[in-house]
NUMAR-748141 format. One line per field, with one value per residue (C-alpha): residue number from 1; x, y, z. Coordinates in Angstrom, 3 decimals. Example, Ala and Ser with C-alpha at 12.3 -4.5 7.8 and 13.67 -1.06 7.14 Angstrom:
BEGIN
pos	1 2 .
X	12.300 13.670 .
Y	-4.500 -1.060 .
Z	7.800 7.140 .
//
This chain:
BEGIN
pos	1 2 3 4 5 6 7 8 9 10 11 12 13 14 15 16 17 18 19 20 21 22 23 24 25 26 27 28 29 30 31 32 33 34 35 36 37 38 39 40 41 42 43 44 45 46 47 48 49 50 51 52 53 54 55 56 57 58 59 60 61 62 63 64 65 66 67 68 69 70 71 72 73 74 75 76 77 78 79 80 81 82 83 84 85 86 87 88 89 90 91 92 93 94 95 96 97 98 99 100 101 102 103 104 105 106 107 108 109 110 111 112 113 114 115 116 117 118 119 120 121 122 123 124 125 126 127 128 129 130 131 132 133 134 135 136 137 138 139 140 141 142 143 144 145 146 147 148 149 150 151 152 153 154 155 156 157 158 159 160 161 162 163 164 165 166 167 168 169 170 171 172 173 174 175 176 177 178 179 180 181 182 183 184 185 186 187 188 189 190 191 192 193 194 195 196 197 198 199 200 201 202 203 204 205 206 207 208 209 210 211 212 213 214 215 216 217 218 219 220 221 222 223 224 225 226 227 228 229 230 231 232 233 234 235 236 237 238 239 240 241 242 243 244 245 246 247 248 249 250 251 252 253 254 255 256 257 258 259 260 261 262 .
X	11.320 12.415 15.963 18.378 18.533 21.960 20.808 17.594 19.651 21.922 18.906 17.233 20.198 23.342 26.149 29.496 31.375 30.537 31.286 30.503 31.883 29.735 27.714 24.729 23.266 21.868 19.110 18.600 15.551 15.752 13.937 11.316 12.918 16.193 18.619 20.703 24.183 24.002 23.468 25.519 28.657 27.988 29.259 32.712 32.548 31.013 33.058 33.274 31.017 28.053 27.242 25.156 22.405 20.838 17.461 17.213 13.675 12.444 12.566 16.061 19.774 20.308 16.507 15.706 13.760 11.427 8.033 7.666 5.845 2.275 1.773 3.565 2.664 4.827 7.830 7.328 6.796 9.912 12.236 11.088 11.183 14.810 16.078 14.145 16.757 19.481 17.378 16.916 20.638 21.898 20.654 19.578 18.586 16.499 17.173 14.868 14.571 11.263 9.579 12.190 10.865 7.454 8.940 11.080 7.942 5.890 8.671 9.121 5.368 5.207 8.321 6.800 3.289 4.228 7.601 7.874 11.167 12.216 15.056 17.415 16.843 14.811 16.141 13.422 14.254 12.400 8.841 5.672 4.238 1.973 -1.114 -0.548 -2.966 -0.029 0.571 -3.080 -3.797 -0.709 -1.654 -1.215 1.597 2.087 -0.746 0.616 1.827 5.603 5.914 3.879 5.619 9.008 7.963 6.982 10.204 12.332 10.320 11.094 14.828 17.238 16.957 20.531 20.770 22.678 19.660 17.210 19.461 19.509 16.038 17.079 18.374 15.391 12.988 14.627 14.380 10.757 8.905 10.625 9.959 6.282 5.879 7.269 5.111 2.085 2.866 3.191 0.053 -2.012 -0.492 -2.903 -2.414 -3.957 -2.087 -1.217 -3.491 -0.529 3.124 3.944 7.724 9.998 13.185 14.618 13.371 15.238 13.786 16.076 14.954 16.293 15.532 14.579 12.425 8.628 7.508 6.897 4.941 7.856 6.379 3.579 6.163 6.437 3.239 5.064 7.398 7.540 11.334 13.435 12.263 14.594 14.245 17.363 17.131 20.053 20.856 19.474 16.307 14.782 18.059 20.038 21.467 23.387 25.590 28.873 28.837 25.333 26.155 29.056 26.788 24.199 26.724 28.505 25.148 23.919 27.180 27.045 23.371 23.668 26.869 25.329 22.134 24.209 25.589 22.032 20.972 23.824 .
Y	25.650 26.146 24.927 27.248 26.487 24.778 22.474 21.636 20.845 18.507 16.873 16.041 15.622 13.466 14.875 13.085 15.356 19.027 20.287 24.008 24.181 21.290 22.165 20.054 18.193 14.663 14.320 10.667 9.231 6.050 2.779 1.677 1.338 2.623 5.194 7.767 6.205 4.010 7.047 9.528 7.513 8.001 11.519 10.022 8.072 10.527 13.267 16.551 18.149 16.447 16.986 14.192 14.921 11.822 12.360 11.175 10.429 10.511 7.347 6.229 7.115 10.429 10.970 7.668 9.353 11.247 9.736 8.290 10.314 9.151 10.356 11.481 15.144 15.254 13.891 16.373 19.374 18.693 17.991 21.061 23.386 22.430 22.217 24.889 27.694 25.278 23.860 27.378 28.072 25.286 22.297 19.180 15.579 13.145 9.444 7.089 3.315 1.575 3.772 6.380 6.411 7.496 10.206 11.453 11.674 13.417 15.960 16.613 17.112 19.634 21.508 21.972 22.874 25.203 26.631 25.979 24.158 21.065 18.604 18.088 14.309 11.908 8.392 6.010 2.487 -0.678 0.669 0.864 4.324 5.177 5.586 2.329 -0.614 -2.805 -0.487 0.067 -3.679 -4.538 -6.207 -4.082 -5.410 -2.802 -4.240 -7.807 -9.375 -9.259 -12.982 -12.771 -9.540 -11.226 -14.142 -11.694 -9.743 -12.868 -13.862 -10.610 -10.921 -8.169 -8.295 -8.950 -12.503 -11.195 -9.011 -11.908 -13.997 -11.300 -10.867 -7.919 -5.875 -6.915 -5.601 -2.190 -2.326 -3.470 -0.398 1.968 -0.407 -0.784 2.970 3.721 1.021 2.518 5.842 4.172 2.078 5.146 7.433 8.151 10.263 10.363 9.698 13.085 14.015 15.795 15.470 18.017 17.698 18.119 16.631 13.214 10.271 6.974 3.853 1.113 -2.310 -5.732 -8.378 -10.897 -8.558 -8.876 -7.096 -3.358 -1.133 1.048 2.288 3.996 6.489 7.908 9.906 12.330 13.836 15.078 14.583 11.499 8.314 5.325 1.931 0.019 -3.517 -4.851 -8.325 -9.117 -8.920 -6.093 -4.826 -5.248 -1.738 -2.888 -5.163 -3.404 -4.138 -2.690 0.243 1.137 0.946 3.184 5.755 5.949 6.439 9.023 10.993 11.010 12.055 14.774 16.207 16.247 17.899 20.523 21.598 21.932 23.801 26.310 .
Z	13.690 10.068 9.407 7.553 3.799 4.023 6.822 4.972 1.895 3.882 5.498 2.177 -0.203 -0.049 -2.171 -1.817 -4.173 -4.411 -7.929 -8.061 -11.616 -12.870 -15.960 -14.889 -11.944 -11.785 -9.170 -8.140 -6.383 -4.249 -4.862 -2.302 1.120 -0.291 0.997 -0.808 -0.559 -3.680 -5.905 -3.884 -4.628 -8.349 -7.695 -7.124 -10.395 -12.858 -14.487 -12.590 -15.216 -13.490 -9.797 -8.238 -5.698 -4.094 -2.424 1.188 2.390 6.010 8.111 7.035 7.264 9.095 9.030 10.776 13.593 11.234 10.331 6.835 4.217 3.566 -0.002 -3.157 -2.650 0.488 -1.438 -4.287 -1.967 0.069 -2.865 -4.796 -1.788 -1.131 -4.724 -6.631 -6.398 -7.573 -10.408 -11.742 -11.950 -14.247 -16.315 -14.431 -15.220 -13.130 -12.472 -10.592 -10.233 -9.421 -6.737 -7.723 -11.307 -9.957 -7.731 -10.669 -12.796 -10.078 -9.449 -13.202 -13.563 -10.690 -11.865 -15.305 -14.118 -11.280 -12.321 -16.076 -15.465 -17.404 -16.986 -19.931 -19.639 -17.483 -16.844 -15.617 -14.512 -13.550 -13.541 -15.615 -16.229 -13.245 -15.457 -17.409 -17.017 -15.930 -12.989 -12.089 -12.070 -9.967 -6.655 -3.515 -1.329 1.386 3.530 3.553 6.802 7.224 6.412 3.200 2.286 2.677 0.484 -2.245 -1.783 -2.214 -5.302 -7.172 -6.461 -5.595 -1.822 -0.644 0.801 3.853 4.638 4.379 6.643 9.310 10.838 13.040 10.121 8.052 10.694 10.346 6.552 6.137 7.507 5.026 2.149 3.056 3.564 0.082 -1.527 0.219 -1.520 -4.942 -4.528 -3.668 -6.283 -9.120 -12.212 -15.666 -18.870 -20.399 -23.351 -24.862 -23.797 -21.094 -21.554 -24.552 -23.035 -23.893 -21.815 -21.455 -19.823 -18.475 -17.291 -16.374 -19.015 -16.311 -14.224 -14.330 -17.532 -17.168 -19.526 -20.589 -23.910 -21.928 -20.615 -24.138 -23.533 -21.214 -23.813 -27.384 -27.228 -27.969 -26.276 -25.815 -24.113 -23.037 -21.666 -19.619 -18.274 -14.825 -12.727 -10.688 -9.227 -12.447 -11.885 -8.793 -10.946 -11.697 -15.454 -15.800 -13.571 -15.862 -18.947 -17.236 -16.000 -19.363 -21.080 -18.542 -18.843 -22.636 -22.722 -20.089 -21.536 -25.023 -23.797 -21.964 -25.343 -26.678 -23.540 -23.873 .
//
């Protein structure tokens, strides 16, 4: 049975602070295995001119009983079917970290191709472009045994120590993480021959993370392209100092682009 639009919206989007008078929306996509809460609380921090929508994927939080998505198309179809009417009514920006950078890209691609809609800015964090050699050559991890998977997880940093010390909680966390990595590892797209976007794109990354091919993202836009490196490893954006830098930057960029949009 099809849920009413409001219920579908609440199922797929966490929004801690409704701002009907906001001039723009920031749509945030979770990292692999992640929920929506980390980003949803940004809505309480950012100025009321920006309303924050955090995407909630199946298999976690209030959607824990739903089966995980198997491929990127399912993510894109669901997000667009729920958000399309809202994206048409006012400017929007996209933010995604790691797995979320890929989903941001895939959603932006579909919005442009199918609906001729473009964000005012895309913020991509902690990920190589999906068509880059660095990404294509990356070893597949989603098929590893839980023990080997955990060893790899600890080696990249960013998994909270309290989670690693609590096997029961970890068991709940691993299936979502593996499911999202499965989507990334099987997601294929070609480098655009010509940029399909004209909006600004900013890439963030942790200086101590494994190197990502950030410059390859430049191929997606004819607009401004910026790379910003911050202290820390893969989850550098969870550190409060970095989070403040990111949110200040996002606010400035989105508010500036709103002026251009108007």
